[in-house]
C-alpha positions as CSV (number, residue, x, y, z in Angstrom):
1,M,-42.1,26.2,17.2
2,S,-39.2,28.6,16.9
3,S,-38.8,31.0,19.8
4,D,-37.4,33.6,17.4
5,A,-40.0,36.5,17.6
6,G,-38.9,38.0,14.3
7,M,-35.9,37.8,12.0
8,A,-34.1,41.1,11.3
9,I,-35.4,41.4,7.8
10,F,-39.0,41.5,9.2
11,D,-38.3,44.4,11.5
12,T,-40.1,47.0,9.4
13,R,-43.2,48.9,10.3
14,F,-44.3,49.6,6.8
15,H,-44.5,46.4,4.7
16,N,-42.6,43.1,4.4
17,P,-39.1,42.5,3.1
18,S,-38.6,41.8,-0.6
19,I,-38.6,38.2,-1.9
20,F,-34.9,38.6,-2.7
21,S,-34.2,39.3,1.0
22,V,-36.4,36.4,2.0
23,R,-34.7,34.0,-0.3
24,A,-31.3,35.0,1.0
25,T,-32.5,34.5,4.6
26,A,-34.0,31.1,3.8
27,N,-30.9,30.2,1.7
28,A,-33.3,28.9,-0.9
29,R,-34.3,30.0,-4.4
30,D,-37.5,28.0,-4.4
31,V,-39.3,29.9,-1.5
32,L,-43.0,29.4,-2.0
33,D,-44.5,32.9,-1.8
34,F,-47.9,33.3,0.0
35,C,-47.1,36.9,0.8
36,V,-47.0,38.9,-2.4
37,P,-50.5,39.0,-3.9
38,A,-49.8,38.5,-7.6
39,N,-52.0,36.9,-10.2
40,P,-50.7,33.3,-10.8
41,Y,-52.4,33.1,-14.2
42,F,-51.0,36.1,-15.8
43,P,-48.9,37.1,-17.8
44,P,-49.1,34.3,-20.4
45,P,-45.8,33.0,-21.9
46,A,-46.5,34.7,-25.2
47,L,-46.6,38.2,-23.5
48,V,-43.4,37.4,-21.6
49,D,-41.7,36.4,-24.9
50,R,-42.8,39.6,-26.6
51,I,-41.5,41.8,-23.7
52,Q,-38.2,40.0,-23.8
53,A,-38.0,40.4,-27.6
54,G,-38.5,44.1,-27.3
55,L,-36.2,44.6,-24.3
56,A,-33.3,46.1,-26.1
57,D,-35.4,49.0,-27.5
58,T,-37.3,49.4,-24.3
59,L,-34.1,50.0,-22.4
60,K,-32.4,52.1,-25.0
61,Y,-35.1,54.7,-25.8
62,Y,-37.2,57.1,-23.8
63,P,-40.6,55.8,-22.9
64,D,-43.9,57.1,-24.3
65,Y,-45.4,60.3,-22.9
66,A,-48.1,60.4,-20.3
67,P,-51.0,60.9,-22.7
68,V,-50.0,57.7,-24.6
69,H,-50.2,55.7,-21.3
70,Q,-53.6,57.3,-20.6
71,E,-54.9,56.2,-24.0
72,N,-53.7,52.6,-23.4
73,I,-55.4,52.5,-20.0
74,S,-58.5,54.1,-21.6
75,R,-58.7,51.2,-24.1
76,L,-58.3,48.7,-21.3
77,I,-61.1,50.0,-19.0
78,G,-63.4,51.7,-21.5
79,L,-63.3,55.2,-19.9
80,P,-62.4,58.6,-21.3
81,V,-58.7,59.6,-21.4
82,E,-59.4,62.8,-19.5
83,N,-60.6,60.9,-16.5
84,I,-57.4,58.8,-16.1
85,V,-54.3,59.4,-14.1
86,V,-51.4,56.9,-14.8
87,A,-48.8,56.4,-12.0
88,N,-45.5,54.7,-11.2
89,G,-47.3,52.3,-8.9
90,V,-50.5,53.2,-7.0
91,T,-48.4,54.5,-4.1
92,E,-47.3,57.4,-6.3
93,I,-51.0,58.6,-6.4
94,I,-51.5,57.7,-2.8
95,T,-48.6,59.9,-1.8
96,Q,-49.8,62.9,-3.7
97,L,-53.4,62.5,-2.5
98,C,-52.2,62.4,1.1
99,L,-50.0,65.4,0.6
100,A,-52.9,67.4,-0.8
101,A,-55.7,66.0,1.4
102,E,-57.8,68.2,3.6
103,A,-57.7,67.0,7.2
104,P,-58.8,65.3,9.3
105,L,-58.6,62.1,7.3
106,L,-60.5,58.9,8.0
107,T,-59.8,55.4,6.8
108,D,-60.8,51.8,7.6
109,V,-58.3,49.6,9.4
110,P,-56.6,47.2,9.1
111,T,-55.8,48.4,5.6
112,F,-52.9,49.0,3.1
113,G,-50.2,50.6,5.2
114,R,-49.5,53.6,3.0
115,W,-53.0,54.9,3.8
116,T,-52.3,54.9,7.5
117,D,-48.5,55.6,7.6
118,L,-48.2,58.5,5.2
119,P,-50.7,60.8,7.1
120,L,-48.9,59.9,10.4
121,Q,-45.6,60.6,8.8
122,Y,-46.7,64.0,7.6
123,G,-48.3,64.9,10.9
124,M,-51.8,65.0,9.5
125,P,-54.8,64.4,11.8
126,I,-56.2,60.9,10.9
127,H,-58.9,58.7,12.5
128,F,-59.5,55.0,12.0
129,L,-62.7,53.1,11.5
130,E,-62.0,49.6,12.8
131,R,-63.3,46.6,10.9
132,R,-64.5,44.1,13.5
133,K,-63.9,40.4,13.1
134,E,-67.3,39.5,14.6
135,N,-68.8,41.2,11.6
136,G,-66.6,39.3,9.1
137,F,-64.7,42.6,8.8
138,R,-67.5,44.1,6.8
139,L,-68.6,47.8,7.2
140,T,-72.0,49.3,6.6
141,V,-72.7,52.6,4.9
142,E,-74.3,53.7,8.2
143,E,-71.2,52.9,10.2
144,I,-69.0,54.9,7.8
145,V,-71.3,57.9,7.6
146,A,-71.6,58.0,11.4
147,K,-67.8,57.9,11.8
148,V,-67.3,60.6,9.2
149,K,-69.7,62.8,11.2
150,S,-68.3,62.1,14.6
151,T,-64.7,62.8,13.5
152,Q,-65.6,65.7,11.2
153,A,-63.5,64.1,8.6
154,R,-62.8,66.0,5.3
155,T,-61.1,63.1,3.5
156,F,-62.3,59.5,3.5
157,I,-60.4,56.5,2.2
158,L,-61.9,53.0,1.7
159,C,-60.0,49.9,0.4
160,N,-62.5,47.7,-1.5
161,P,-61.9,44.8,-1.3
162,S,-60.2,45.4,2.0
163,N,-56.5,44.6,2.4
164,P,-55.8,42.4,4.4
165,T,-59.3,41.2,5.3
166,G,-60.7,40.5,1.8
167,A,-64.1,42.0,2.8
168,C,-65.9,43.8,0.0
169,S,-68.7,46.4,-0.1
170,S,-71.3,46.0,-2.9
171,E,-71.6,48.3,-5.8
172,A,-74.9,49.6,-4.4
173,D,-73.3,50.4,-1.1
174,I,-70.5,52.3,-2.8
175,A,-73.0,54.3,-4.8
176,R,-74.9,55.2,-1.6
177,L,-71.7,56.1,0.2
178,L,-70.6,58.4,-2.6
179,D,-73.9,60.2,-2.4
180,E,-73.8,60.4,1.4
181,L,-70.3,61.8,1.4
182,S,-70.6,64.3,-1.5
183,H,-69.9,67.1,1.0
184,L,-66.4,65.9,1.7
185,A,-63.3,67.4,0.1
186,L,-62.2,63.9,-1.1
187,V,-63.4,60.3,-1.1
188,V,-61.0,57.7,-2.3
189,I,-61.9,54.1,-3.2
190,D,-58.8,51.9,-3.4
191,E,-59.7,49.1,-5.8
192,S,-56.3,47.4,-6.1
193,F,-57.9,43.9,-5.7
194,I,-61.3,44.5,-7.4
195,D,-60.5,42.4,-10.4
196,F,-60.6,39.3,-8.2
197,A,-64.0,40.1,-6.7
198,A,-67.5,39.6,-8.1
199,T,-68.3,43.2,-7.3
200,P,-68.0,45.7,-10.2
201,S,-65.6,48.5,-10.1
202,A,-66.8,51.9,-9.0
203,E,-64.8,53.7,-11.7
204,R,-67.9,54.8,-13.5
205,L,-69.7,55.8,-10.3
206,V,-66.9,58.3,-9.3
207,L,-67.3,60.2,-12.6
208,R,-70.6,61.5,-11.3
209,H,-68.9,63.1,-8.3
210,D,-66.3,65.9,-8.4
211,N,-64.9,64.8,-5.0
212,A,-64.3,61.1,-5.6
213,M,-61.5,59.0,-7.1
214,V,-60.8,55.3,-7.6
215,V,-57.2,54.3,-7.4
216,K,-55.8,50.9,-8.5
217,S,-52.5,49.0,-8.5
218,M,-52.1,47.0,-11.7
219,G,-49.3,44.8,-10.4
220,K,-51.7,42.5,-8.6
221,S,-53.8,41.8,-11.6
222,L,-51.0,41.6,-14.1
223,G,-48.8,39.4,-11.9
224,W,-45.9,41.9,-12.2
225,H,-45.4,44.0,-9.1
226,G,-41.9,44.9,-10.1
227,M,-43.2,46.8,-13.1
228,R,-44.6,49.6,-10.9
229,L,-47.8,50.6,-12.6
230,G,-51.1,52.0,-11.3
231,Y,-53.8,54.4,-12.2
232,G,-56.6,56.5,-10.9
233,V,-60.1,57.4,-12.3
234,A,-61.8,60.7,-11.4
235,H,-64.0,63.5,-12.5
236,T,-62.2,65.5,-15.2
237,A,-61.2,68.5,-13.0
238,L,-59.9,66.2,-10.1
239,A,-58.0,64.0,-12.6
240,E,-56.3,67.1,-14.0
241,R,-55.3,68.3,-10.6
242,V,-53.7,65.0,-9.6
243,R,-51.9,64.7,-13.0
244,A,-50.4,68.1,-12.4
245,R,-48.8,66.9,-9.3
246,L,-47.0,63.9,-11.0
247,P,-43.8,63.9,-13.1
248,Y,-44.5,64.0,-16.8
249,W,-42.2,61.0,-17.5
250,N,-43.3,59.0,-14.4
251,I,-43.9,55.7,-16.3
252,N,-40.8,53.6,-17.1
253,G,-40.2,52.0,-20.5
254,L,-41.0,48.5,-19.4
255,A,-44.3,49.5,-17.9
256,G,-45.1,51.4,-21.0
257,Q,-44.3,48.4,-23.2
258,V,-46.6,46.2,-21.1
259,L,-49.4,48.7,-21.5
260,R,-49.0,48.7,-25.3
261,D,-48.8,44.9,-25.6
262,L,-51.6,44.2,-23.1
263,Q,-54.2,45.2,-25.7
264,D,-53.4,41.9,-27.6
265,F,-53.8,39.8,-24.5
266,H,-57.0,41.3,-23.1
267,E,-58.9,38.0,-23.4
268,E,-56.3,36.1,-21.4
269,Y,-56.2,38.9,-18.9
270,R,-59.9,38.8,-18.2
271,A,-60.0,35.0,-18.2
272,S,-57.4,34.8,-15.4
273,F,-59.6,36.2,-12.7
274,P,-62.3,33.4,-12.6
275,K,-59.4,30.9,-12.3
276,V,-58.2,32.8,-9.2
277,A,-61.7,32.8,-7.7
278,A,-61.9,29.0,-8.2
279,D,-58.6,28.5,-6.5
280,R,-59.7,30.8,-3.7
281,R,-62.7,28.6,-3.0
282,Y,-60.5,25.5,-3.0
283,M,-58.0,27.2,-0.6
284,Q,-60.8,28.3,1.8
285,E,-62.0,24.7,1.9
286,R,-58.5,23.3,2.5
287,L,-57.7,25.8,5.2
288,G,-61.0,25.0,6.8
289,E,-59.7,21.5,7.5
290,I,-57.5,23.0,10.2
291,S,-60.0,23.2,13.0
292,T,-57.9,25.6,15.1
293,L,-57.8,28.3,12.4
294,V,-60.6,30.8,11.8
295,V,-60.9,31.4,8.0
296,Y,-62.6,34.6,7.1
297,P,-64.6,35.2,3.8
298,S,-62.7,37.0,1.1
299,E,-63.4,38.4,-2.4
300,A,-59.7,39.2,-3.0
301,N,-56.8,37.1,-4.1
302,F,-55.8,36.4,-0.5
303,I,-57.5,35.0,2.6
304,L,-57.2,36.2,6.1
305,V,-56.9,33.6,8.8
306,E,-56.7,33.9,12.6
307,L,-54.4,31.7,14.6
308,P,-55.3,29.8,17.8
309,A,-55.0,31.8,21.0
310,G,-51.4,31.9,22.3
311,V,-49.8,31.1,19.0
312,S,-47.2,33.6,17.9
313,G,-47.8,34.7,14.3
314,K,-44.2,35.9,14.0
315,A,-42.8,32.6,15.3
316,L,-45.1,30.6,13.0
317,R,-44.0,32.8,10.0
318,N,-40.4,32.1,10.8
319,D,-41.0,28.4,11.2
320,L,-42.8,28.1,7.9
321,L,-39.9,29.9,6.2
322,Q,-37.1,28.1,7.9
323,R,-38.5,24.6,8.0
324,H,-40.8,24.6,4.9
325,A,-39.4,27.4,2.7
326,I,-42.9,29.1,2.7
327,F,-43.3,32.8,3.0
328,V,-46.5,34.2,4.6
329,R,-47.6,37.7,5.8
330,E,-48.4,38.3,9.4
331,C,-50.3,41.5,10.2
332,S,-48.8,42.9,13.4
333,N,-47.3,45.9,11.6
334,K,-50.7,47.1,10.3
335,V,-52.7,49.7,12.2
336,G,-55.7,47.7,13.5
337,G,-53.9,44.4,12.7
338,S,-52.6,41.7,15.0
339,E,-49.9,39.1,15.2
340,A,-52.7,36.5,15.4
341,L,-53.7,37.3,11.8
342,L,-52.1,35.9,8.6
343,R,-52.9,37.1,5.1
344,L,-52.4,34.2,2.8
345,V,-52.2,34.8,-1.0
346,V,-54.3,32.5,-3.2
347,R,-52.1,30.2,-5.3
348,K,-52.6,27.2,-7.5
349,R,-53.9,24.0,-5.8
350,P,-50.6,22.1,-5.5
351,D,-49.1,25.1,-3.7
352,V,-52.1,25.3,-1.4
353,D,-51.8,21.6,-0.5
354,R,-48.2,22.2,0.4
355,L,-49.1,25.2,2.6
356,V,-51.9,23.3,4.4
357,A,-49.5,20.4,5.2
358,A,-46.9,22.8,6.5
359,L,-49.4,24.7,8.6
360,K,-50.6,21.4,10.1
361,D,-47.0,20.4,10.9
362,V,-46.1,23.8,12.5
363,L,-49.3,24.2,14.5
364,A,-48.9,20.7,15.8
365,T,-45.8,21.8,17.7
366,A,-47.2,25.2,18.8
C-alpha cells in the first residue's frame, strides 16, 4: 500500500477536492466516483436534452424571481408557497441559519462539515453529540434531549439520515423530538438524503412548530450537484425571516430551468429512489464479502465502512485512486470522524463489483 499519507489536493479540512482536480491528479477522465453522493438514475436523457435545447435562452436572460422558484418547489413537495425557502445550494441556508442562531449550538457528529465548521469559524459556542459505532451510529430521543439540557443548547441541528453514517431516525422519533425541543430558539433537521430512505420527510411536522425547519439539498436527489439548488421548509414566520436574509436573485438560470422542467419528469424522479435502495442492498452484500471490513447499516445513498485496525484510510484512498482510478471519501477531516472510516456512495452494480475487486486487491497488500 502507498506510504503517501495524503496527496496535496486532499489537504483540506472542510470537504474533498472537486472531481476535476481528482481527474487531473489521477491523469484519467474515467475516474469512478464513489465520493460525490449523486443519484445515478436521474436525470433521464430526455430532461438533459430539454435543458441543452433551452441553454441559449437560459444563459442569455435573467432567471425567474424567487416566488416563481417557490411555486415550483411547492408543486414538487405539495406544501404551501409561504412555507418554502429556495436557496443556491443548501449551504446558503445553512450559512444564514448559523449566522443568526442563538448559542450555544448542538449538533450530532460526525455530520456534514458545514454544520460544525461554520459555528467554529464564527466563534460561536458549539457542542457535539457523538454517534457511537457500537450503537450503529443511531441516536435516541432521550440521548438528544439529555444532551440539550446538559449543554443548555439554544439551537439543535440533526442530519437525518446522518451524513456520513447513513443512520436515520424514525418519523415518530422526529415528531417526539420536535415536541420535546419546542422551547429552543431553533431546531433544524437536515434531510439532504431523505429521498433515499424509507423514513418520510419531516417537512409537514415542522409546520406545527414555529422554531423548527427542514433543510434539504436537491443536488443529491437530482444527480446534479453543480446546479447548486436547495430549499428549506418552515412555519410561515420563520420561513419569512430566512428568506429576508437571502439575495432576491439567488437562484441561477440553469437551476431555475431545471425546477420548471422537473414537473414533467416527476414520475421518473420518484421512481429513481427505489432503484438506489436496491443497489444499496446489493452493495452492502458485496462489501460484506470482505471479512476485514465493518459495514454499517444505511438508509442513505452511501454506506459507511470501517477499515481493519492499522490500515491507513488516506493511503488506501490514494492507492484506489492511483492504481484503480477509484475515488472514495475518507472521514478524518470530519469532527467526530476517523481515518478508519470510508463513506462509499451507492452506485450501479457493475461499478460496485469493480470497487469490491479493487478493495480486495488494495487490502491484500495492507
